[in-house]
C-alpha positions in Angstrom: 58.2 104.2 119.4 58.7 100.6 120.1 61.2 99.3 117.5 60.1 95.8 118.1 56.8 96.5 116.4 58.2 98.1 113.3 57.9 96.4 109.9 61.5 95.1 109.7 62.1 94.4 113.5 64.2 91.2 113.9 66.1 91.5 110.7 69.9 91.8 111.0 72.0 93.7 108.5 75.7 94.4 108.3 77.2 97.4 106.3 80.9 96.8 105.6 80.9 99.3 102.5 80.7 102.7 104.0 79.6 104.5 100.9 76.8 107.0 100.7 74.7 104.5 98.6 75.3 101.7 101.1 74.7 104.0 104.0 71.3 105.1 102.6 70.4 101.6 101.8 71.1 100.5 105.5 69.2 103.6 106.6 66.0 102.4 104.9 66.2 99.3 106.8 67.3 100.8 110.2 64.6 103.3 110.1 62.0 100.7 109.7 63.2 98.5 112.7 66.0 96.4 111.4 69.2 96.0 113.4 71.8 97.6 111.2 75.5 97.3 112.3 78.2 99.5 110.7 81.3 97.4 110.4 84.0 100.3 110.3 87.8 100.3 109.6 89.9 101.2 112.7 91.6 104.2 111.2 88.9 106.9 111.1 85.8 104.9 110.3 83.7 105.0 107.1 84.4 107.6 104.5 80.9 109.2 105.3 82.2 110.4 108.5 84.5 112.9 106.5 81.6 114.3 104.4 80.3 117.8 104.6 78.4 119.6 105.9 80.0 119.6 109.4 78.5 120.5 112.8 80.4 123.6 114.1 82.5 123.0 117.1 82.4 119.2 116.8 85.6 117.2 116.3 86.0 114.4 113.8 85.2 111.5 113.3 81.8 112.8 114.8 81.3 116.1 113.1 79.7 115.1 109.8 76.1 116.0 109.7 75.8 113.8 106.5 77.1 110.8 108.3 74.7 111.5 111.2 71.8 111.7 108.8 72.7 108.5 107.1 73.3 106.6 110.3 70.3 107.1 112.5 69.1 103.9 114.4 72.3 102.0 113.5 75.1 100.6 115.7 78.8 100.7 115.0 81.7 98.4 115.6 85.2 98.4 114.5 86.9 95.6 112.8 90.0 95.4 110.5 88.7 93.3 107.5 92.2 92.8 106.3 93.0 90.9 109.6 92.2 87.2 109.3 91.3 87.2 113.0 88.8 90.3 112.6 87.5 88.8 109.4 86.7 85.6 111.1 84.8 87.4 113.8 82.8 89.2 111.4 81.7 86.2 109.4 80.7 84.7 112.8 78.5 87.7 113.5 77.0 87.8 110.0 76.4 84.1 109.6 72.6 84.3 110.4 72.1 88.0 109.1 69.5 88.6 106.4 71.9 91.0 104.5 75.4 92.2 104.1 75.8 95.4 102.2 79.1 95.6 100.4 79.2 97.8 97.2 82.8 97.1 96.2 84.4 100.6 96.4 87.2 100.9 93.9 86.5 97.4 92.6 87.5 95.8 96.0 85.0 94.1 98.2 85.6 94.0 101.9 83.8 90.7 101.9 84.5 87.7 99.7 80.9 86.6 98.7 81.8 83.0 98.8 82.3 83.1 102.6 78.7 84.3 102.9 77.4 81.6 100.6 77.3 79.5 103.7 76.1 76.2 102.1 75.9 76.3 98.3 74.6 76.0 95.7 73.9 79.7 95.1 73.0 80.6 91.6 70.5 80.9 88.7 70.0 77.8 86.6 68.4 77.2 83.3 65.2 75.3 83.0 63.2 73.7 80.2 61.8 76.2 77.7 63.0 79.4 76.1 65.0 81.7 78.4 63.4 80.3 81.6 65.5 80.2 84.7 65.3 79.3 88.3 67.2 81.1 91.2 68.3 78.9 94.1 70.0 79.9 97.4 70.9 77.1 99.8 71.7 78.9 103.1 72.3 76.3 105.7 72.7 72.6 106.2 69.0 71.9 106.8 68.3 73.5 103.4 71.0 71.4 101.9 69.4 68.2 103.3 66.1 69.1 101.6 68.0 70.1 98.4 69.7 66.7 98.4 66.3 64.9 99.0 64.8 66.8 96.1 67.6 66.1 93.5 68.3 62.6 94.7 71.4 60.9 93.4 72.5 63.9 91.2 74.2 65.7 94.3 74.7 62.7 96.5 78.5 62.8 96.0 78.7 66.3 97.5 79.4 66.5 101.1 80.5 69.5 103.5 80.3 73.2 102.9 84.0 73.2 102.0 83.6 70.4 99.6 80.5 72.0 97.8 82.4 75.5 97.5 85.6 73.8 96.3 83.7 71.9 93.7 81.2 74.6 92.9 81.5 74.1 89.2 80.7 70.5 89.4 77.8 71.1 91.7 76.4 73.8 89.5 76.6 71.4 86.5 74.8 68.7 88.5 72.1 71.1 89.5 71.7 72.3 85.8 71.3 68.8 84.7 68.1 68.6 87.0 66.6 71.9 86.2 67.3 71.8 82.4 64.7 69.1 82.0 62.0 70.6 84.2 59.5 73.4 84.0 60.7 76.4 86.2 57.5 76.6 88.2 57.6 72.8 88.8 61.1 72.8 89.9 60.5 75.8 92.2 57.5 74.0 93.8 59.5 71.0 94.4 62.4 72.8 96.1 60.2 75.1 98.2 58.2 72.1 99.4 61.7 70.8 100.6 62.4 74.0 102.5 64.8 75.4 99.9 64.7 79.0 98.9 64.0 79.3 95.2 62.2 81.4 92.8 61.4 81.5 89.1 63.2 84.3 87.3 60.5 86.1 85.3 60.7 88.7 82.6 58.8 91.9 83.4 56.0 90.9 81.0 55.3 87.9 83.3 55.0 90.1 86.4 51.8 91.8 85.3 50.1 88.4 85.0 51.4 87.1 88.3 48.5 85.6 90.3 49.9 86.6 93.7 50.6 90.2 92.7 47.1 90.3 91.2 45.5 89.0 94.4 47.4 91.6 96.4 46.1 94.4 94.2 49.7 95.4 93.5 49.4 97.0 90.0 48.0 100.4 89.6 46.5 100.6 86.0 46.4 104.2 84.9 45.7 105.9 81.7 48.6 108.0 80.3 48.6 110.1 77.2 50.3 108.5 74.1 50.6 105.2 76.0 47.2 104.2 77.1 46.4 101.9 80.1 49.8 101.3 81.8 50.5 99.1 84.9 52.4 101.1 87.5 54.3 99.2 90.4 53.9 100.9 93.8 56.4 100.4 96.8 57.1 96.7 97.2 56.0 96.9 100.9 53.0 98.2 102.8 53.3 100.0 106.1 50.4 99.8 108.7 49.2 103.4 109.4 51.2 104.9 106.5 49.4 104.2 103.4 51.3 104.7 100.1 49.7 104.8 96.7 50.3 106.2 93.2 48.0 109.1 92.7 48.8 109.9 89.1 50.9 108.5 86.3 54.3 109.9 85.1 53.6 113.4 83.6 54.1 113.9 79.9 56.7 116.6 79.0 55.6 120.0 80.2 52.2 118.9 81.2 51.8 121.3 84.1 53.5 124.3 82.6 50.4 126.4 82.9 49.3 125.0 86.2 52.6 125.7 88.0 53.9 128.7 86.1 50.4 130.4 86.3 49.1 129.0 89.5 52.3 129.3 91.7 54.6 131.8 89.9 51.5 133.9 89.0 52.4 134.3 85.3 49.5 135.6 83.0 48.2 133.5 80.2 49.8 135.9 77.8 53.2 135.6 79.6 53.0 131.9 79.4 52.0 132.0 75.6 55.1 134.4 75.0 57.4 131.8 76.7 56.0 129.0 74.6 56.2 131.0 71.4 59.9 131.8 72.1 60.6 128.1 72.8 61.6 128.6 76.5 58.8 126.2 77.5 56.8 123.7 75.6 55.3 120.3 75.7 57.2 118.6 72.9 60.9 117.8 72.8 63.2 120.4 71.1 65.3 118.5 68.9 68.7 119.7 67.9 69.0 121.2 64.4 69.9 118.6 61.7 73.4 119.0 60.4 73.7 119.6 56.8 
């Protein structure tokens, strides 16, 4: 397979976490064409290298079948993130990446998020109306120039990246003064027109009415017992040649008792009825006895 033709080809991802959850997240990217790099500590690599099951006869740190499964299509480098020199090299590598995976094992992150917030502002800001918000993520100097143009004099006094990060509280307050008096959609459109990544933060109830999602035929409306017509969100991506769809809604409790126990296990109708009568199976929750 030509990885250059895959869905996520050209996307760069760095994993500095080393946990199973982070590794699986990275695997989803890597197996669809992204360039995923493991940034491993110099002692014995990521903790996943020590997870069972192990390949008989193979020596650590290459013996973990779990790590092998989680790390297909990835690359690995070794950097000591506690070393200022190695950390500086990492930030140089990750500057233009799409994603850095860091789940904060033991409450400690390998990466200071502020170092990755290359330009600032980065945040969610209140807009006009009840509980309306706008997410803004300025990632580079070109976007900062567009941001300054959109906001005018409100942010004219902020300069370099270092200045904006050092005065982040002041900058956030200035941005809020601009967003607070504007409709969230109007503010988003203004910033996007200036080349600034931004988006309206919407409650789930808004998503079912989203014009873009409706035009894409995103929602699958299905009838479900006790609920009625219910919108179901499929995967947030579509892969050419590998269609994905929702064939049926979530089952109600015990809906397929007879189909599976009878059709697969071969239980007779009487046996299934006896199981139901004894309370072993059913289609209603068996509530605990009320205390007297």
